C-alpha positions in Angstrom: -139.5 86.8 -9.7 -138.2 90.3 -8.8 -138.5 92.6 -11.9 -136.5 95.8 -12.5 -137.1 98.9 -14.7 -134.7 97.4 -17.2 -137.5 94.9 -18.0 -139.2 96.0 -21.2 -142.2 98.2 -20.4 -144.5 95.9 -22.3 -143.9 93.1 -19.7 -144.8 95.5 -16.9 -148.0 96.4 -18.6 -148.9 92.7 -19.2 -148.2 91.9 -15.6 -150.4 94.7 -14.4 -153.3 93.8 -16.6 -153.0 90.2 -15.5 -153.2 91.2 -11.8 -156.1 93.5 -12.5 -158.0 90.6 -14.1 -159.0 89.5 -10.7 -159.4 92.4 -8.3 -159.5 90.3 -5.2 -156.3 88.6 -6.1 -154.7 92.0 -6.6 -155.5 93.1 -3.1 -154.3 89.8 -1.7 -151.0 89.9 -3.5 -150.0 93.5 -2.8 -147.8 92.6 0.2 -145.6 90.6 -2.0 -145.8 92.7 -5.2 -142.5 94.1 -6.4 -142.1 97.8 -5.8 -141.5 98.4 -9.5 -145.0 97.2 -10.3 -146.9 99.6 -8.0 -146.9 102.7 -10.1 -147.8 101.0 -13.5 -150.4 98.9 -11.7 -151.8 102.0 -10.0 -152.0 103.8 -13.4 -153.8 100.8 -14.9 -156.3 100.6 -12.0 -156.8 104.4 -12.4 -157.5 104.1 -16.1 -160.0 101.2 -15.5 -161.5 103.0 -12.4 -160.9 99.9 -10.2 -161.9 101.6 -7.0 -161.2 98.7 -4.7 -157.8 98.1 -6.1 -156.9 101.8 -5.8 -158.1 101.8 -2.2 -156.0 98.8 -1.3 -152.9 100.1 -3.2 -153.0 103.4 -1.2 -153.0 101.4 2.0 -149.9 99.5 0.9 -148.1 102.3 -1.1 -144.4 101.8 -0.7 -143.3 105.3 -1.5 -143.3 108.5 0.7 -145.4 110.4 -1.9 -148.4 109.7 -4.1 -148.6 112.4 -6.9 -152.3 111.8 -7.7 -152.9 115.2 -9.1 -150.6 114.8 -12.1 -152.5 111.6 -13.0 -156.0 113.1 -12.7 -155.4 116.3 -14.7 -159.0 117.3 -13.9 -160.9 116.6 -10.7 -162.4 113.1 -10.7 -164.7 112.4 -7.8 -164.8 108.6 -8.0 -161.0 108.4 -7.9 -160.8 110.8 -5.0 -163.3 108.9 -3.0 -161.4 105.6 -3.5 -158.1 107.2 -2.5 -159.6 108.9 0.6 -161.3 105.6 1.6 -157.8 104.0 1.4 -156.3 106.7 3.6 -159.1 106.3 6.2 -158.0 102.7 6.5 -154.6 104.0 7.6 -155.5 107.0 9.7 -157.7 105.0 12.0 -155.4 102.0 12.4 -152.7 101.7 15.1 -150.9 99.0 13.0 -150.1 99.9 9.4 -149.2 97.5 6.6 -145.5 96.4 6.6 -144.5 98.2 3.4 -146.6 101.3 3.8 -144.5 104.5 3.6 -147.0 107.1 2.4 -146.5 110.5 4.0 -147.8 112.9 1.3 -150.9 112.8 -1.0 -150.2 115.4 -3.7 -153.4 116.6 -5.5 -151.5 119.2 -7.5 -150.7 118.8 -11.2 -147.0 118.4 -10.6 -144.2 115.8 -11.0 -145.2 114.1 -14.2 -141.7 112.5 -14.1 -142.8 110.1 -11.3 -145.3 108.3 -13.5 -143.2 108.4 -16.7 -140.2 106.8 -15.0 -142.2 104.0 -13.4 -144.2 103.3 -16.5 -140.9 102.7 -18.4 -141.1 105.8 -20.5 -137.9 107.1 -18.8 -135.1 104.7 -17.7 -134.1 104.9 -14.1 -133.3 102.5 -11.4 -135.5 101.9 -8.3 -132.5 103.1 -6.2 -132.3 106.3 -8.1 -136.0 106.9 -7.8 -135.9 106.4 -4.0 -133.2 109.1 -3.8 -134.6 111.5 -6.4 -136.9 113.7 -4.3 -137.3 114.0 -0.5 -140.8 114.6 0.9 -141.7 118.2 0.4 -141.3 120.4 3.5 -144.3 122.4 4.7 -143.6 125.5 6.7 -147.0 125.5 8.3 -146.8 121.9 9.7 -145.8 122.8 13.3 -146.5 119.3 14.7 -146.1 115.9 13.2 -149.3 114.6 11.6 -149.4 111.1 10.1 -150.3 112.5 6.6 -149.9 115.7 4.6 -152.2 116.5 1.7 -150.9 119.1 -0.8 -153.6 120.9 -2.9 -153.9 124.1 -4.8 -157.2 125.9 -4.3 -158.6 127.6 -7.4 -161.8 129.0 -6.1 -164.7 130.2 -8.2 -168.5 129.4 -8.2 -168.0 126.6 -10.6 -165.1 124.9 -8.8 -167.0 124.6 -5.6 -168.3 121.3 -6.9 -168.6 117.8 -5.6 -164.8 117.2 -5.8 -163.9 120.1 -3.5 -167.0 119.5 -1.3 -166.0 115.9 -0.8 -162.4 116.9 0.1 -163.5 119.7 2.5 -165.9 117.4 4.3 -163.4 114.6 4.5 -160.7 116.8 5.9 -163.0 118.6 8.4 -163.9 115.3 10.0 -160.3 114.2 10.4 -159.0 117.4 12.0 -155.7 116.6 13.8 -155.0 113.4 11.8 -153.7 115.2 8.7 -152.2 118.4 7.5 -153.7 120.2 4.5 -151.1 122.3 2.7 -152.1 124.9 0.1 -149.2 126.9 -1.4 -151.2 128.4 -4.3 -154.5 130.1 -3.7 -156.5 131.6 -6.6 -159.8 133.3 -6.1 -162.1 134.2 -9.0 -165.6 135.6 -8.4 -166.6 133.5 -5.4 -168.4 134.4 -2.2 -166.4 135.2 0.9 -168.3 132.3 2.6 -166.7 129.8 0.2 -163.3 131.4 0.8 -163.6 131.1 4.6 -164.7 127.5 4.2 -161.5 126.7 2.2 -159.1 128.7 4.4 -160.4 127.0 7.6 -159.0 123.8 6.3 -155.4 125.0 5.7 -152.6 126.4 7.8 -152.3 129.9 6.4 -148.5 129.8 7.0 -148.3 127.4 4.1 -149.7 129.7 1.4 -147.0 131.3 -0.8 -148.9 132.6 -3.7 -152.3 134.4 -3.7 -154.2 135.7 -6.7 -157.5 137.6 -6.2 -159.4 138.4 -9.4 -162.8 139.6 -8.1 -164.9 142.7 -8.4 -164.7 143.1 -4.6 -165.7 146.2 -2.7 -163.2 147.6 -0.2 -165.1 146.1 2.8 -164.8 142.6 1.3 -161.1 143.1 0.7 -160.6 144.4 4.2 -162.3 141.2 5.5 -160.0 139.0 3.4 -157.0 141.0 4.6 -157.4 139.5 8.1 -156.6 136.1 6.5 -153.9 137.7 4.3 -152.0 139.0 7.3 -151.7 135.4 8.7 -149.9 134.2 5.5 -146.5 134.8 6.9 -144.7 132.8 4.1 -146.5 134.7 1.3 -144.1 135.3 -1.7 -146.4 136.6 -4.4 -149.7 138.6 -4.2 -151.9 139.5 -7.2 -154.9 141.8 -6.8 -157.3 142.7 -9.6 -160.5 144.7 -10.0 -161.0 146.1 -6.5 -163.5 148.8 -6.9 -164.0 151.9 -4.7 -166.1 154.9 -5.4 -164.2 158.2 -6.1 -165.2 159.6 -2.7 -163.7 157.6 0.2 -165.4 158.3 3.5 -163.6 158.2 6.9 -165.0 154.7 7.4 -163.5 153.5 4.1 -160.2 155.2 5.0 -160.2 152.8 8.0 -160.8 149.9 5.7 -157.8 151.0 3.5 -155.6 151.2 6.6 -156.9 147.8 7.8 -155.8 146.3 4.4 -152.4 148.1 4.0 -151.4 147.3 7.6 -151.4 143.6 6.9 -148.3 144.1 4.7 -146.3 144.7 7.9 -146.7 141.0 8.6 -145.7 139.8 5.1 -141.9 139.5 5.7 -141.3 137.3 2.6 -143.3 139.2 0.0 -141.2 139.5 -3.2 -143.8 140.0 -6.0 -146.7 142.4 -5.9 -149.1 142.8 -8.8 -152.1 145.3 -8.6 -154.3 145.7 -11.7 -157.4 148.0 -11.8 -157.2 148.6 -8.0 -159.1 151.9 -7.7 -158.3 152.7 -4.0 -154.6 153.1 -4.7 -155.0 156.7 -5.7 -153.8 158.8 -2.8 -152.9 155.7 -0.8 -149.9 154.1 -2.5 -147.5 155.6 0.0 -149.6 154.1 2.8 -149.1 150.7 1.3 -145.4 151.1 0.4 -144.5 152.2 3.9 -145.8 148.9 5.2 -143.5 146.8 3.0 -140.9 145.0 5.2 -138.3 144.0 2.6 -137.3 145.0 -0.9 -139.5 143.6 -3.7 -138.3 141.8 -6.8 -141.4 142.5 -8.9 -143.8 145.5 -8.7 -146.6 145.7 -11.2 -149.1 148.5 -10.9 -151.3 148.4 -14.0 -154.4 150.2 -15.1 -154.6 152.2 -11.9 -155.0 156.0 -11.2 -152.1 157.4 -9.2 -151.7 161.0 -7.9 -148.6 163.1 -8.1 -147.8 162.4 -4.5 -148.2 158.6 -5.2 -145.6 158.8 -7.9 -143.3 160.9 -5.8 -143.5 158.4 -3.0 -142.9 155.5 -5.4 -139.6 157.1 -6.6 -138.5 157.5 -3.0 -139.6 154.1 -1.6 -136.7 152.0 -0.3 -138.5 148.8 -1.1 -138.1 149.3 -4.9 -134.3 149.6 -4.8 -133.8 145.9 -5.8 -136.5 145.5 -8.3 -136.0 143.1 -11.2 -139.4 143.8 -12.8 -141.2 147.1 -12.9 -144.5 147.3 -14.8 -146.6 150.5 -15.0 -148.8 149.7 -18.0 -151.9 151.9 -18.2 -150.7 154.2 -15.3 -151.0 157.8 -16.5 -147.5 159.4 -15.9 -148.1 162.6 -17.9 -148.1 164.7 -14.7 -145.1 162.9 -13.2 -142.3 165.4 -12.9 -139.3 164.6 -15.1 -137.0 164.9 -12.1 -139.0 162.3 -10.0 -139.2 160.1 -13.1 -135.4 160.2 -13.4 -135.0 159.4 -9.7 -137.4 156.4 -10.1 -135.4 154.8 -13.0 -132.0 155.6 -11.3 -133.1 153.9 -8.1 -133.8 150.6 -9.9 -131.0 150.9 -12.5 -128.6 148.4 -10.9 -131.1 145.5 -10.8 -134.0 146.0 -13.2 -134.3 143.4 -15.9 -137.8 144.1 -17.3 -139.2 147.6 -17.6 -142.8 148.1 -19.0 -144.0 151.6 -19.6 -146.8 151.0 -22.1 -149.8 153.3 -22.3 -148.4 155.8 -19.8 -148.8 159.0 -21.8 -145.1 159.8 -21.4 -144.0 163.0 -23.1 -140.7 164.0 -24.8 -139.6 166.0 -21.7 -140.1 163.0 -19.4 -138.4 160.5 -21.8 -135.4 162.8 -22.2 -135.1 163.1 -18.5 -134.8 159.3 -17.9 -132.4 158.6 -20.8 -129.3 159.0 -18.6 -130.7 156.8 -15.9 -131.9 154.3 -18.5 -128.3 154.0 -19.8 -127.3 152.8 -16.3 -129.7 149.8 -16.4 -126.9 147.3 -16.9 -129.2 144.2 -16.3 -132.1 145.3 -18.6 -133.2 142.6 -21.0 -136.8 143.7 -21.9 -138.0 147.2 -22.4 -141.6 148.0 -23.6 -142.5 151.5 -24.5 -145.7 151.4 -26.6 -148.5 153.9 -26.9 -146.8 157.0 -25.5 -147.1 160.5 -26.8 -143.5 161.0 -28.0 -142.1 162.5 -31.2 -139.9 160.8 -33.8 -137.0 162.9 -32.6 -137.5 161.6 -29.0 -137.8 158.0 -30.3 -134.5 158.4 -32.2 -132.8 159.6 -29.1 -134.1 156.6 -27.2 -133.0 154.1 -29.8 -129.6 155.8 -30.0 -129.3 155.1 -26.2 -130.7 151.5 -26.2 -128.6 150.3 -29.1 -125.5 150.5 -26.8 -127.1 148.4 -24.1 -125.6 145.0 -24.6 -128.0 143.0 -22.3 -131.2 144.4 -24.0 -132.7 141.6 -26.1 -136.4 142.7 -26.5 -137.5 146.2 -27.3 -141.2 147.1 -28.0 -142.1 150.5 -29.5 -144.8 152.2 -31.5 -144.3 154.4 -34.5 -144.9 158.0 -33.4 -148.2 159.5 -34.5 -146.5 162.2 -36.6 -144.7 159.6 -38.6 -147.8 157.4 -39.2 -149.7 160.6 -40.2 -147.0 161.5 -42.7 -147.1 157.9 -44.1 -150.9 158.1 -44.6 -150.6 161.4 -46.4 -147.8 160.1 -48.7 -149.6 156.9 -49.6 -153.2 158.1 -49.8 -153.0 161.9 -50.2 -155.5 162.1 -47.3 -154.7 163.3 -43.8 -155.6 161.0 -40.8 -158.1 163.7 -39.5 -160.0 163.8 -42.7 -160.1 160.0 -42.9 -161.7 159.9 -39.4 -164.3 162.6 -40.0 
């Protein structure tokens, strides 16, 4: 009897449990099993860890995509091995099962809706499900492989465990039979050896987001940059905690040039985040010149910048369409009011989020940018905490921002002179005497 998703979910559950009662029978009956029963039966086999059933179901999977990652939540080696064994039965066969349609194994934690719909938690028809989402395109897949595997690499010393080791070894031995697609790469304190091992498995054209949060030296970063320059579809880059000694030798200058030159190849880069990157001082213009297209997000935080860096930033064509500018922790005290005004004026037409926390901004600088700030017609979020301004300057700022209709979130600190007066009025003791 053909069943539909209008059948009460309880009946589907009972049918699945009945089939799983005899694992051999389940494998034998898969060719005739109604499509509607495949996802709930797979979930039941997953919960019970019925490896042989999972292996057989992969070989008869009647959908283009198997979103395994959203079912696993955390890496499970036993489940992965069963699924990979099932794929092996397909990759090395010339004749595939009649109903097999699998093109993508997705190991990312995405698309919860697939399992909720087929489990009966959400009502939808099989016809609607078959139309709902095409197989995801992969820009790095230049030739047609029988199978694509989507996976996000989050690399640290702890994650290089049996799960990833198993996946790496399996993929390495099946080179040419499948395409490993990684769109999101995160690196946290792992060796360059492990990074190379992971990147050899994927087509670098696939990678769209990279986050590096490592206490790397400049030479390590320059070595990684050779891979970075091959990520032609890269959209977002996050760099944190790159340390360089205050004195940069001619050899290290070459390493900086080797890194910044890779940005010439990143034609799709839209979001650039740099936090605690010490070599930026005196080299920001070198990096900005290599940007091919305008950015949407630029976040330079907790970095030292020179006067020339700030001047080049205000003149850079690639910031003219910024939606987000974050300069938290960048000391701007020595930034000339005129250049500061030019910077804000350049982004005024597009900026939506402006973060100037902990910048040491003075009254003269704030007063210089107020006219440009009033032109920020798209601004929704403005953060201006921990700056050395007076109460009078803050009042001028608030008088300006209160007329900006799009502004929905404003973050300020009470000026030091006001907090000091409040302490004196409530305790009779000055802040300086309280601290002594």
